[in-house]
BAKEDO-395837 format. One record per residue (C-alpha): y, x, z. Coordinates in steps of 0.5 Angstrom, whole numbers, plus 500, padded with zeros to 3 digits. Layout:
BEGIN
YXZ;...
// end
This chain:
BEGIN
793103478;796097481;793093476;786096478;787094486;790087484;782086480;779090486;782085490;779079488;772081487;772083493;775076495;771072492;765076496;767075503;769068501;761067497;759071503;762065509;760060504;753061504;754062513;757055513;752052508;747055513;750053519;751046517;743045515;742049521;746043525;743037520;736040522;737041529;734035534;735034540;729031541;723034546;718040542;712038543;708044546;700045544;695045549;693053550;699055549;703063550;710064551;712070548;718074550;719080545;726083548;725089544;731092542;735086545;741086550;741082555;747078557;749073562;749067557;748066550;748060546;743054547;741055540;740063541;740065534;740073533;746074530;744080529;739078522;745076518;746084516;752087516;756082518;752080524;752082531;749086536;742082539;743079545;739074549;742071554;739072562;740064563;736062557;730067559;730064566;730057564;725059559;720062564;721056569;720051563;713055561;712055569;712048569;708046563;701045564;700046557;703053558;698058560;701065561;707070557;705075553;711080554;714085550;719089552;719096553;725098550;730093551;737094555;739091561;742093568;738094574;740087577;740082571;732085570;731084578;733077577;728076571;723080575;723075580;723069576;716072572;713072579;714065581;710065573;705068577;705066583;703059580;696063577;698063570;697070567;703075564;700080559;705086558;703091553;708095547;709102544;714105548;717103555;723105558;724106565;728100566;724096561;718098565;720096572;720088569;713089566;710093572;711085574;705083569;698082572;695087566;700093563;698096556;700101552;699104546;694109545;699113542;706111546;709113552;712112559;719114561;718115568;722120571;728117575;735115574;741119571;749117569;753122565;760122564;763126559;770130561;775131556;779136560;778141555;780137549;787134552;789142553;787144546;791138543;797140549;797132552;798132559;795127564;799125569;794120575;797117581;791113585;789111592;783113594;779120595;773116590;778113585;774117580;776113574;781118573;777124573;774126566;782127564;783132569;776135571;771139567;766136571;764131578;768131584;764133591;766126593;765122586;758126587;756124593;757116591;754116585;748120588;748115594;748109589;743112584;738114589;738106593;737103586;732109584;728108590;728100591;725100583;720106585;718099591;718093587;713098581;709101587;708094590;707090583;701096581;698097589;701104589;703107595;710109595;711115597;706117592;709113586;715117589;713123587;710121580;718119579;721124581;716130578;716126572;708126573;707122567;709127561;702124556;700117555;693118559;698120565;700113566;693111565;691116570;696114576;696107575;702105571;698102565;692099566;688101559;692104552;691100548;693097541;695090539;690086536;686089542;691086547;691080543;683079544;683079551;689074551;684070547;679072552;683069557;685063553;678061552;679062545;673065539;675070536;677067529;682062534;689062533;694063539;699057540;705062541;712060543;719063543;724062548;729059543;724053542;721052549;728051552;729045546;723042552;727044559;730038562;736039567;735038574;739032575;742030568;744024569;748026577;755024577;754032583;757037580;756045581;761049577;758056575;764060572;762066567;767072569;763077564;767084561;773088563;779084566;785083562;792080561;793073557;787070552;781074549;773073547;768077551;772080556;775076563;782074560;786072565;789066562;782064560;779064566;785061570;783055565;776055566;777055573;783049574;777045570;772046575;778045581;780039578;774035575;773031582;765031580;765038582;763039588;763047589;764053585;759058583;764064581;758068577;761076576;759081572;765086571;768094571;774090574;780092569;788090570;791089577;796084574;790080571;786080578;791078582;793072577;785070577;785071585;790067586;787062582;780062585;784061592;787056590;781052588;778054595;783050598;780044594;772045595;767050597;767058593;761062592;760069589;754071585;754078583;751081577;749088574;756090576;762086581;767093583;774094583;777088579;770085579;771085588;778083588;777076584;770075589;774077595;776069597;769067596;767063602;760067601;759073597;752074594;748081591;742083588;740089591;741093586;748090584;753095584;759093588;765096592;770101589;776097592;782103589;786103585;790107579;794109574;794114568;800116564;800121558;805127556;805128548;811133548;806138546;802135541;808133538;811139538;808145538;801142533;805137528;812139528;815132531;821132536;825127539;832125541;834119546;840116548;840111555;845107558;842108565;838114568;831112568;833108561;826111558;823111564;815113562;817116556;811119553;815124549;817128555;814130563;815126568;821127573;820126580;823120581;819117576;813119579;815117586;816111583;810110580;806112585;809108591;807102585;800104586;800105593;803098594;797095589;792099594;796095600;795089597;787090595;785092601;789085605;786081600;779083602;780084609;783076608;778074605;772077608;776076615;776084618;781088619;786092614;782099618;775096617;776095610;779102609;773104612;769102607;774103601;777109598;775106591;768108593;762105590;756101593;749099591;749091594;744094599;750098602;755093601;751088605;750094611;758094611;760087610;763087604;757082601;754076605;747076602;743078597;740074593;739071585;744066582;740061584;741063592;748062590;748055587;743052593;749055598;754051594;749045594;748046602;756047603;757040600;752036603;749034596;741036597;738035591;743031587;746036583;746038576;749045574;755046570;757052566;764053564;767056559;763052554;759056549;761055542;757053536;753061534;757059527;764060530;760066534;759070529;765069525;769071531;765078532;765079524;771084525;769087531;763088530;763091523;768096526;764099530;757099527;762104521;764107527;756108530;754110523;759115522;760119528;752118530;751121537;758123538;760115538;759115546;766120546;770116540;769110544;771113550;777116547;779109543;778106551;785109553;788104550;786099556;788105561;795102562;798099568;796099574;788099574;782096579;777099576;770103577;770110577;768111571;764107565;757107569;751108565;745108568;739112564;
// end
């Protein structure tokens, strides 16, 4: 059996080596064949934005190779918001591009990112060029984006989801009771409900109140934008939305959400007509990656720089990819601070928060950078709890109306696994210690009263620090901050009303304000931190995690979200500045 195991190991090793060699060779070929020269855009060209099945993130590699195409070794298909905006702007300014064909009925993105993308599409339309949208199925979020088009078409057998927003939370109280695991919670703030899934079997009234409030805000805003684009009265559209009156594809046509129930060949004929082509003529098309090779960086020869630092993901300590790792991000902040050509810093935040300690480390670095040059915060989908904490030092905070922010609070979570170990598994423990608290916070027994008081005091100190940081950054008294804290989550609209946000706007607005504060007028170029890794390095880095993730999804199917959230308990260590739960809006 040992011999057989060795043979299998060699075979697996050779297979992995062969696969990696192929990718290395493909990478070399791609690099060799790539060119920095401009791509010539033909006359009467249409930019095709096919975002179906893709998740929009803040930024991807400039070459934007779809790594999902590499089978089980590829990562999930993503596309960068900034890449998309660059493509749309390039198309807007190029006289050979006459329109955009939007195929984006099943994309995955938060409302704030869709808002920024939608505004870019509207600016494109304002030049007199056309946008045609078509798909077989539209999710509600995707329809919000597609509704900006001049004309929207739906497959005759397709459908539209248009029934308002919902956010569902998974509760684990019953599971822990069955396993005899006792969760012990330490928190400050009546709205700090991140721990509710471990203590309750349904939402608390406070959590239901805040979730209802910001969901209604986001939904009303989305309805207002769709109503404006489609020429439908807001009140009428709200009834259509709230009662889900679009139940069949013909309903979408009757209520004015689409312009026709067409097949794709009919839509292509329409595009040909708009381009003045004959029936047998071919439509010249271009995609995001190709058109971006023709994009010109503004003032690329200018010495003046506006640094945009991307902070996306959970906040953790140390160094890591795919999250906001304090050590890694501080290095990027210091690079921008110490570069004499960087005139101002824009922090682009898309985070639910995380480690209180890591948030403090980042806050300190940003505070020091602010002493040297202007600091502007631009909030994306989510800038809550720790995400708000690191935004607080900014001179100006900008959010989108549908950004989710706030959640100024703190919690800590501890589990007593004695019942699971002893009663379910027959495992007992014993301990020898030199001091009364040498086994502080042991998971194999109940906490003592003194342990609870020490931990709770730590949490309360962390909350006081959070309040102080916000008060200092926002020029508010601690009492004023406490009125909007308590762990409560706000929409961008609400956050502006209560003083947590200065302006509603996009990343470009934040960059413009940064430039204004430095008095460089239009003589600046934008540089992004951290520098993007080559696509091949990104692929290698994603192999382990993504293969495991895909295996788990295939194994557990619809139960995967529950398993994934249970696995996420590993993140709940120490004091946390984090959103009340993993907010997923459907």
